[in-house]
N, C-alpha and C positions, 0 to 999 in steps of 0.2 A: 811802443803800442803797444795796444792790447789786444785783448783775444780775438784772434782772426774771425771773422763771418763769414758767411756765405755769400755777401753783398761786395767786401772784397776779395773775394776769388775771384767772383765774378767779373770788377771789372778789373783787375790784374790780365784775367786772362780772353779779356774782351767778348764775354758771351753771356748770356741771361743768368737769372737767379736759377730760375727753373732748368737751365740746359747744365749746372753747376749740383742740382739736386740731386737729376738723374743722373751723372756721372759715379756722383762720391756712393750713390745707391746704390750703383750697378743696375739701374735701368735701363730699359731701350729707349733709345728718343735721340739719342745723340751718337755721331758716327766715332768710330774709333778713334780718328785722330783728333779729335775734340775731346774725347774723352781724357785721353792719354796725355791731351796738354792743360787740361784742368784738374786733373791727378796731381802732373808732375808742379804746377804752379800750388796747389794744396800742398804739396809735401816741402816745397821750398817755404812757402807761411807758416811751418808748422801745427798746420791746423788740426786738430783735433774735434771730433764730436762732442757736442754739449751733451751733461749725463742727464739735464732733467728733459733736452729733446729729446734724446733716445728713448730715455723711459715713458712719455706720452707716444712715442710710435711701439711700444711693446717688446723695445731691445734690452738684452740683459745688461748689469751693469758692469761683469766681470770684475767683481770684486764678494767680499764674506766680510763680518762682522765680528769683532771678539773685544767683548767688554768686562773686566776685571774689576770689580766690586772690591775692593781692598787696599788699605794706605799705601798710599804710592813709593812712603818709604822704606816697605819689605818688598816692592817688586821687584827695587833697585837692585837689591843684593840675595836676588833669593835664583839661585840656580837653573832650578827646575824649570822657570816658565820662561830660563833663556833656554835651554834646550828644547823644553816644547815649540815655541815661534818656530826656533831655528828648524823643525822638521817640518811644521805648516810651512814656510816659507819656500824649503824645496819640493814639496811636492803643488802648491798652487803658482809658485814662480814657473816651473814647467809647464803652466798650462796656460800662460800668461795672465792670473786671479789676482786682483790685487786684495792684500790685507789690512781693513781698515781696524786700529788698536786703538781704544780709549780707555785709560783707568780714572775711576769715578770710587766713588767714600764710601757709597752705600746702595742698596739692592732698590731701593725707589730711582735714585738718579741713573741706574744700569737700565732701568725698566724704561724712564722717558727716551736714553737713547737707542732703543730699539724701535719703540713710535715714529720718531722723528727720522733714523737711518732708515727706515721701513716707505714711509708716508715720502719722504725724496726719494725714491730709490735710488740710495745710494748704495746698496748691498742686493744681493740673491741671496744670501743667506747667514746664517749667524752659529759662531761657534761658541758653546757655554759652557764656563768652568765651574770647578764651585758646587756642588748641588746642594741645595738646603733641604732640610725638615719643612714638610709641606711647603714648597719650594713656587713663590708668588711666582716667579716669573714662567711657567710653563704653562699657565692656560692663556697669557698674553699672548705666547711666541704660540698657539694655535689659537688667537684672536687675527694675530695678524697673517696667519700662512704662508711663512718664507721656510725655506727648510730648514733642519739646523738640528745640530750634532751635540748631544749634550756629553761633557768629558763627566764620568759621575757614576752612580748606584744604579743599579735596578731600582726599579719601584715604581708604581702605580703612579698614575696622572700625567696630562702631556701625551703629545703624538710623535714626540722627537726619538730620533736613533741616540740610543747611550751605547756609551765604550766606557767600560770599565775593567779595574782589576780588584782581584778578591782584600780588602784591605783589613777585615776581619781573618781569613788565613794567614795575612801576613803577619799580623800583631801576635797570632796564637805563636806564630813559629819563635819569634823574638823572645817572649816569656817562659815555652818551654823550653831554650835553649838557657837563659839565664837561670829560672830553676834547675834543670838538670846541671849546671855547674858551681849549685849551692844557692844559690841569691832566694833569699826570704822577704825581702824589703825592695821594694820595686815601685819607683815612681813616674809619671807618664805627663814630660809636658805636652799636651795634644795645643788643637788648632784652635780656628774659632767654633763655639760649641752649637751654632746654627747648622753649622754643613753638614753633611752624611757621612763622608768617609771618617771627621770626628767622633762621629755618635757612634758608630761602627768600630773603631778603636776603642773607643769608651767602654762598650760594652765587650769586647773581648778580653780586655785585663781586665775587667769584672771577673767574667765568665772563669777565666783561666785559674784568677786564684782562688775561690771558689773549689775550682776542682784540684788543683794543686796545694790546697792549703798554707797557702803564703800568709805568713805575718802580717803583710802589712802590701797594700795596692795603692795609688794616690793619683787619681786624674787630674792636672791643672789647667785648664784650656787656658789660652795665651794668644796673640795677634799674628805669631808666627815671625817677632822681631827678633832681632839679636838683643835688645834692650832686655823684652819682656822676658825672655829666655833666661837671658842673665840674671833678672832680678829673682824671678820663682826658683832658679838654681839655688841664689843667694839664701834663701830662703826655708829651699828642703832642707841643705847640709849647714845653715844653723842652730837646725830643729836633736831635740836629746832623741836618740833612735833615728837618726836619720836612713836614708835609703843607702842599701850600698849600691846600687846599680839604677839609669835614671835612662828613659827612652824618650827621645827627641821625636818630634814631626816634622822636623825639617833639619838640612844640614847647618845653616848658618845660625838656630839657635844649638846644636850639638854643638859648635864649635866655640861659640859664647858660653856655656855652660863648662867646656874645656877649659877656657880662660878663668874663669871664674874657680873650677877648682885648684888651679895650680896657686891663685891669689888666697886661698884662703888655705894653704897647707895641705889640701887634700890629695892624696898620691891617686891619679889613675895610671893603671886600672885596679893596684894593690888594694886601696881603702873605697874606690869607686871606678865601677864600670859603665859605660856612655854607649849610647848604641842611638846611631840615625836610625830616622824610615825614608832620609833619601841620601845618595849614594851620588855625589857630583863630586869633582875634582876637588871641592876643599875638604871634605872626608878623607881623603888620600891623600895631603898633602901636609896635614898639621902632625903633632908630634904626642903623643902618639897615634899615627893613624886608627881612625873611625872605625868599630864592627858596623853595619848598616845594610841595610837593606836596599840591594843594584836590579836598577830595570833599563830597557833601554828607551828614556825621556823622548829622544828624539824621532826612534822608533813612532812611538806614542802618539808623534805629533804628525809625524809623515802619514799612520792609518786615518786618522781625525779627518787629514785634510782628505785623502781619498774618499775616505765615507761621505765629505759632505758634496763631493764633485758629482758620484755617482745618485746621493743623494737631488741634486741640480739638473742631472739628465732622468732623472724621474727612476730609479732604478734605487731598489736595499732600502729605501727609507721604511720604517719603523719595525727593523731588526735588530736587537741588540746587541753587542760583540763586546765578550768576555776576554781580556788579555791577558796573557800571562803574569800570575802572581810574582810579584817581587820576593827573589831568594837572598836569603841571609848570607852576607861574606862577613868571615870572621876576622876580623883584624887586631892588632897590638892593645887596644881600649877595653876590652872583656879578657876577665881572671873569674877565679873564686875569688869570692869575698876573704876577707884578712880574717874574720870573724865568724862566729857560726850566728844566723839569724834567729834567737829566739831570746823569750823572757828572761828576766832574771829567775825564774821559778824553776825554767827549762823546757816550760809547755809552750807551744808554738799559739799564739793568738791572729787569730783572723781578724782585720780590719780593713774592711775596703769602703775607700773613700770616693765618691762619685760628683766633683765638683763642676756643677752647671749640664750636668746630662740630663739628655729628657730623650723619651723614649721614642723609636724611628718608626 
């Protein structure tokens, strides 16, 4: 049997379609006994209102949308997104709000999904991740007129509510710690270069390198995957004057880098210190356990969901919310370097590399 219709319910209950419409929409025009019979029949037939018909009547869809424009293979192994989604679902499900999730390959496809879902009235609002430099999605979201919560940094453009943590301060805490225990050559395996949080981390490393007089600070953009994390680590560790510490923008890349170090016979932490920008169970179960920036990603997801629900009710729109800065948790993957980080002449030489960076 196909999806039951109002006509099916009317036939089963022995009433007119108009009576069914009155009963299902809670309108007067039928007796309480008839209304009860119609509702009972509708429940037995597992009837649900059609989303398009509800939209034409001005009803909410009771759903929100999240579109992620990253390579699908990286999402499947990324603990950050699983924790974020768990937090989102915990709050949305409690309010009987569905989450429509789609993974696409690029921003253009993401924008098309926004337009399609909005025109079909499939969602009441959007959750947006990975805020970009000069983000083309923000004016589209303004045009669509649906509430949206952007998980990213503060900035100009768009009328959406933004929730963010201070990536710059977090990166500075890592570099200051590594420099304090003696590291002078630090590499950073960054994420996609058009993300604002990637740019903030690259700039923080560059600024800290100048302030601390590091010998070298290298930022290498990647796609967050274990494959690129491993390949970039192998390249860095094959160099003369290789880094004594590497900071990874995800724990998946950090674990891959730890494996490469073992493959190449580079001792961690004796010859190489490793720090992850995320702190999931992956960072804690490997050997040695990874020094990492810790934050409650589940709670972050809960806050994003609560903020969007408030926006759907017309409350809290346009108010940025800064979450606590991730804190550095020191574990066994970091230690003072085994050799001094100076040039053969004994003079520290500053060489700062910004691979693929651009101003935010």
